[in-house]
N, C-alpha and C positions, 0 to 999 in steps of 0.2 A: 615347453622349460619354461620358465615364468620370469620375465623379463622383467619383470617389475622389484627382481632381485640385484638388478644392475643400478639401480638410482641411489640408493645409499652411499656408493662412492663418488657416484657424481656429485648429489647437496656436498658431501666435504670438500672436496675438490672446488667447488666454487665459492664457499666460506673460504677456503684457505688463499682464493683468489681476493674475497673481502678484505685480508689482515693483509694484503700484498702490500709494499713500499716502496716498489720502482716502477710500476707500468702505469699506477692508476693513472686518472687525466680527468678530474673531476673533484674540487671540494664541497665540502656542502658543510656551511656551517647553521646550525642546529639553536633554537633556542634567543634567549634576552638576558643582560647584562643581571645579574653580573653569573647567571647561570649559562652561559655558550660554551657550547665544544664544535669542532670541527672534526668531519667524518672525510676518509675518504673515498671516493669509489669511480666508475666505470663506466663512461658514457651508452655504452653498448648494452649494458647487462639496465641500467635504467630507463634507458630507451624504448626496449622493449618488454620490462615487466610491468609497468605503469603510466597509463596513460598522462595523469597530470605530469609528472617527471619529462614526460616526452614532448608537451607542452612546453615545460619552463625551458629544458636545453632546445629547442626551435629557437629560444628567442636570446641565448644565450652562446652561438655560435662557437666554436674555438677557434682561437686568431695564429695564426701565420707565425706571429714570434717564440709560438712554444707558450705561450701564457695560459694556466691551465683555468679553466672554465671553472666561475667559482659561483653558487647559489646561495641563497639567503632564506630558512623556513624560521621565521622569528615564532609561528603561532603553533608551533609543537615544542613538546619538554622532551631533552636527549636522550633521556632513558627510554622514551617510547619510540623513538626514531630510532634508536639500537633494535628493538625487535624486528619493528620493522623491515629494516635493510637487510635485519640475518634472514626475513624471511623471502627479499625478493632474492637474495643470493640462493639462499639454499633450499627454500621450497617447503620448508617446514615451520613448525611452531609447536611448542607443548606449553599449553596454556595453564596445566596444571601448576604449574611456576609459577605463575604471579596470582598478587593477590587480585582482587576484583577490579578496586580503583582503577589497576595499570592493562586488563582487560578490556573495561571500556574506552580508556584513552585511544589504546589498539585499535578498539572495533572504530572510532570516529578518526581515524588517520586513515585507518584501507580508506574508510568512505572516501577521505579526500582525495587519495594519491589512485582511487581509480584500484584498487583490488578485490575485485569481483570473488574470486574464487576462498579470497581471504573473508571478506564481508559475508557471503554464507554459512564460513566455517565458524565464526566465532558468534555467530547469531545461536548457530545449533546448537552451541556450548553451552551457550547460555540458557539459552531454552530447556534444554536436557537435565543440566547439573545446578542451575542458579536460581532457580522459579523462587523458592522461599525468600530468597536475597532481595528479587528484583521486584517481588509484592512488597517486601518492608522499605524498600526502595525507590517508589514506583516514580514518584516527581522526575527523580535523576533518569530513567529510564525513558517516559515520556517526553521529559526535552529532548535526549538523546536520540531515541527515534523517529521524533516528528522535525529536529532543525536536521535531518541528513535524509535523503529522499530516497536512499537505497536501500536503507533497511527495513525492510518489508515484514520481515518476519515479526521485527521487532512493533514494529507498530501495529498487526495483526494482534499480537499478545497483550498487546495495550489496551486496543479497541476491544479484545475477547476479556480483559479484566473489568473494565469499563460494565460492558454490560451483563456479564453473567456473574461476576463477584465481587459485587461495589462495596459489598463490606470488608473487603482486602485493604481499599482504599480510607476509605471511610473510618476504620476503625485503627490505623498502624497510627505508629505512635508518632509519624513527620505528618499527618494528615494537616495540622497546620498551616506549615508550610508550603505547602501546595499552590501554585498561583492561582489567582482568579480564573485565568484564561481555561485553565484546567479545571476546575471548577466547577465554570460555566459549559463547560463541555460534557462535562458528567450529567447535570443537570437537565441538559437538553437532549440523550438519549430518548428515543420513544424505545428500546428495547429493555433500558435498566432495570433490570428485578430485584425491585427493591419498593416498598408500598409507599406512598406519597408523602404520609407525616414522616417518616423516616426523611427519604429526603430533605424536606422541610425542616425538623431538628441539627439535621449534619450540617445543613445549610449555616444555622442561626450557629451552632460551636463553631465553623469555621469562622464569622463575622465576628462573635465573644473575641475569640482567641486572637484575632490582628489588633484588639486594643486590651489587655488585659485589667488593666484600671476600668473598666465597665464590672460592675456588678454579674452575678450569675441570673437575680432572681429579676425581673423586670419590676415586680412594683417597686423593687429600690430605684429606679430609675428616673435622672431627674432629666426635663428636655434635652437639654445637650445631650447625656446619654445615649438618649433614642437617634438625634441625628449624627451621632457618632455611628450607629450601630446602622443605621441606614444608608451611610455614604460607604460604610464595609461591604454591606451586600447588594446596592441597588443594581448590577450589572446582573446576577442570579435571580431577584424576584420574579422577573418577568418570565421566567421560566417555570417558575413554581405553578404545577395544573393544581390549583385551588379546589374546582370544581369534583375533584377525585378524592376528596376528603368527606367525610363524615362530620356529621352536624357537630358532634360528641368533638370531633378532632378541632373542627375551625374554632369551637366555644372554646376549649380548653387550652388551644395550642397555638391558634392563629391570634385571637385575638386581642391579648395579654402584649402585643407587640402589636397594635394595629396603628401605633403611631409611627411605623415604619412604611405600613400599606401608600402607595400613593391614595389620593383623596377619590380618585374618580374609581378607582376598581376597589376600593371598599363600600364604599356606598352604593352607588349606581350599581354594579356587581355582585358585589360576594353577598353582600348582605340579602338583597335581593333573591339570589337562589337558594341561602341556606333558608329563606323564610317563609319559601315556596319551590321548593327543589323540581316540580314538574309544570315550571313554567318552561313552555317551549320557546317563547321568543328569548330566551336568555341563549346566547351563546356560551357553551360549555367549553373546556380543557378537553384537549384532545387525550383516550386512554394511552397508558404506555404499555406498549403491547409487544412482548418478549416473543422473537420469531423460534421457529421450527431452528435448528442446528445447521447450518448450512456450511458444507466440506469440499473442498476441493483440491486432486490428486494432479499439480500444475506448477510448471518450474517459470510460469510468463505471466498469467496473471492472479489476483488476489479475489478474497471473499467482495472486495466491492464491487470490482469488475464484475463478478457472478449477478451479487443485486442489479446490478444496470439493465444488463444482459437479461434478463429475466424479467425485468420492466419493459423492454424491447420486445421480447417475445409474445407479450400481453399486451402492446400498443400499449401500456401507459406513459404518464409525464414524470418525469425523473423526481417530479415532488410527488408523486402521489408515495401511497400503501402500496408494498408487494401484495398480491394477491392468491399468488400462486410460490410455493416452494419446490425450485425444478433440485433432481439429483444430477449433476454433471460428470456421468459415469465416461472416464479414458477407457476410448477407442484406439488410440494408434500417438505415439510420441516417435518424431522423426528419427532422435539421438538413440532411442532404443529399438525402433523399427525397420532404419530408412527413410528417406528420405524419397523414392523412384515413387511414380507413377500407379507403377503396375503395385505395390507393397499398400499402396492407398487406397486399390481399388480389393485386391485380398481381403484387404479389413473392414471395409466400411461399404460395400456394394450390400444395398439392399437394405441397410441401416436407414431408418427415417430419422428427422428431430435433434438434424446434428449442427454445433458449432465447431468451427475452424476457429483457431486462434495462433498469430504467427508471428514470432518475434526478429524483426529484420535487424538484420547482423550489423554490429559497429552503430549500433542508435540503440534507442531506447520507445522508439517505434514498435504501435503493435496493430496488424492488421486481421481480421476476421469478416466472417459472415454465419450466419444461422439458413440453413436449409432445412423446412419441413417436411421435404419429399424424400423418398430413398435415391441414394447416387448407382449408379451405372454404369456398365463399362460399355461401349459403342466402340465400333470401329470406325475408320476416316470415312468411308462410303454410307454411313450410317448414323451420324452425327442428329441426334436427338433432341428438338425443340418440342415443348408443350405448352398448346394454344388453345385448349376445348374451352372456353368461357362458361359452355355451361358443367364443366363438370366439378366434382371437388377437388382435381388436383390442381385445376383453375384459384380455385379461393386458397388453396395452400402454395401455390406461388406467389400470393399477393402479400403472403406476409414474410416470404424470403426478404433479407437486409444482409448487407452490407456496413462495417463499420470500422474506425479507425482508432486510434490512440497516438496524439504526436508524442505526447510525453509517456511512458506508462505509467510514472509516479504520480501523475497529476490521474485525476479520475474525471475531470471538467473537460480536459481536453482533448474530447473527444468527436467526431464527426459520424451523425449515422445518416446511411442512404439507402429507402425502400425502394421495391420493383418502380420503375416510369414503364417499361415496355415488356407486358406480360409475356407478348409472343416468343422474345428471346431471353428469357430469366432462367430458363437452366439448360446447362448443356452439358452434355457427358462425352468425356473422348477417351480413351484410350492412354493414348499418349500425356493427357491431361491429369496433375494431380483431383485437388478440389477447383470447378472453377463456377464464377459466379457472372456468368453470362459474358465474363470477358473483361469484366467491371476490375474482377478480382480473379489471379490465375496462377497455379501454382506449376511448377513443368519439373520440379523433383526440388534442387534447393535452392532454385530463384526464383522469381515471380515477375507478372507484371501487373500495373492499372492502367486501365484505358475507361474515361467512362460514357460508358453507352445506354446501357440500359436499367440504371438505377438512379435517381432522384440526384445524388451528390456525388461529385469524384473525393473517394476518401483519402487520396494522397496530391498534394501540389504538383509532381512531377509526373513524368508518365517513363519515366527511365526504370532500365530493370531495378530489382532490388535482389540482396543475395538473404538466404535465411539461417538466423542463427538455429533458432526450434520452432517447430510446428505440433500443435496437439490437435488433435481431434476429439471432441466429446458426443455424447448420447445423451438427448435430455429428456429426463424422465420426472414426473410431474409424482410429485409425495401427497398422500392423500394426509 
């Protein structure tokens, strides 16, 4: 029997409760003068459906005199809150009924209210059905996604578009309105799939559009005109990779605008280079290197995490270029395959070069580790510690590491711990899931972190943590 057939009636009843005029115990004042609307609601439903409203209600306790709790939400439109409130009660939403601006407002509100399920659903809807619109309105999507740390799918959409389809942005009708910060991000991108002369010309186009009074031909520029254009694009010029231009491109496209270039850049560097491009003493610009396609089937981490973990595997610094592109092949997902140690060993035993990713419950924290050796199942009388320092196994043990991201949305919030005591770096035990020398061990849907065998402790506390989701990937080098 399909139990889901019973849910529509439940949803309908809960929406009827929303319209109840007798048993409500919260009033919510939404909007700003002159457009304010009062909504009636119920504390228990708001408390369990929204983390934001739970915190708000905790500071507005109901008084014993029967006075209703009153909440003010001035930074949201009443029509947007009506949609959100209907979702909170009924658990469903028909995005096809709303225009795109309403949907963007709903997404921003869902992020503020901590409605994770709705955030995922709206992002997926936009990417699957509104791609063309988002490309045409990239500025809005970019600002929306990066102002909200929870909008990871939209952030990925933006970064992918910036790298792989920059023409969609540079040639859009509203290109001139994108903020300078976004333009700088585009020009800085090492993986930008566009020639350097195109980058230069688009930057000039943006700079000229900021001051429409400027002539289109630099031969007609006055001294003041050059000064205005230079001020418009001063933050962008340092990121143009002039050495990647041909001599002809430099002569025809850049020199006419030489008065906007810093003198030390033009005379001490570029002119010398283009007069003698084989001069080894001149520090040249780094070439843009479009990378191979990197994909990952994960509900926990993003491509940015994958790139960083790949660098750790190759023992690179965070600022280094990626040397090897690795395919992260999903082996196990807790919510799909079970969280039990038995299932872990059933799927992952005899698999080498694996990365374990753990999402800590009720937090934005991510824990993980890399094991270059095969996992095995040992009983309690035969726990395996590998320590032969002359073997290839020992060399692989030294490549093992554990890590954490205190905030999954902040790639820079990581702690990386490499092996300190090789003799106890690998533990296989049938009652444990993945175990990194005791420093990170899963026992099912909970685990511990006790600093013993790795250089750094990856959690501030040794308390037991509970697992919202975990995934195991096998790492395969792609040629």
